C-alpha positions as CSV (number, residue, x, y, z in Angstrom):
1,M,27.9,15.7,1.9
2,K,26.7,18.8,0.1
3,I,24.1,20.8,2.0
4,I,22.4,22.2,-1.0
5,Q,22.3,18.9,-3.0
6,H,21.4,16.6,-0.1
7,I,19.3,18.7,2.2
8,I,17.9,21.9,0.8
9,I,16.8,20.7,-2.7
10,P,15.1,17.5,-1.3
11,V,13.3,19.6,1.4
12,I,12.0,22.0,-1.3
13,G,10.8,19.1,-3.4
14,S,9.1,17.5,-0.5
15,V,7.3,20.7,0.4
16,F,6.0,21.1,-3.1
17,L,4.8,17.5,-3.1
18,I,3.0,17.9,0.2
19,L,1.4,21.1,-1.0
20,A,0.2,19.4,-4.3
21,I,-1.3,16.5,-2.3
22,Y,-2.9,18.8,0.2
23,Y,-4.5,21.0,-2.5
24,S,-5.8,18.0,-4.4
25,F,-7.9,17.1,-1.4
26,V,-8.8,20.5,0.1
27,P,-11.5,21.4,-0.9
28,L,-12.5,18.0,-2.3
29,P,-13.3,18.3,-6.0
30,S,-16.8,17.7,-7.4
31,Y,-18.0,14.1,-8.1
32,P,-16.1,12.7,-11.1
33,Y,-12.8,14.3,-10.1
34,S,-13.0,13.4,-6.4
35,I,-12.7,9.7,-7.4
36,Y,-9.3,10.4,-8.9
37,A,-8.1,12.3,-5.8
38,I,-9.3,9.5,-3.5
39,A,-7.7,6.8,-5.7
40,A,-4.4,8.7,-5.7
41,G,-4.5,8.9,-1.9
42,V,-5.2,5.2,-1.6
43,W,-2.5,4.4,-4.1
44,I,0.1,6.5,-2.1
45,I,-0.9,4.8,1.2
46,L,-0.6,1.4,-0.4
47,G,2.8,2.3,-1.8
48,I,4.0,3.4,1.6
49,I,2.8,0.1,3.2
50,Y,4.4,-1.9,0.4
51,A,7.7,0.0,0.9
52,L,7.7,-0.6,4.6
53,I,7.0,-4.3,4.1
54,K,9.8,-4.7,1.5
55,S,12.3,-2.8,3.7
56,R,11.5,-5.1,6.6
57,N,12.1,-8.2,4.4
58,V,15.4,-6.8,3.2
59,E,16.6,-6.4,6.8
60,E,15.4,-10.0,7.6
61,I,17.2,-11.3,4.5
62,A,20.4,-9.5,5.5
63,T,20.5,-11.1,8.9
64,V,20.0,-14.7,7.6
65,N,23.1,-16.8,8.3
66,V,23.9,-18.9,5.3
67,D,26.4,-21.7,6.1
């Protein structure tokens, strides 16, 4: 495991992503642009929920005993 490649670079990328998401909501843009920020936030939340559901199904499928 390389510390720069597996820890430092992903942490920097995550920080930039969190900052970009934060500044797209604070302060909330004016009317037509606020819809895009809210839609993006909902889309991210739905993506996280979908990923959690799919990861649970993968674990269930891995434990199925096929005889």
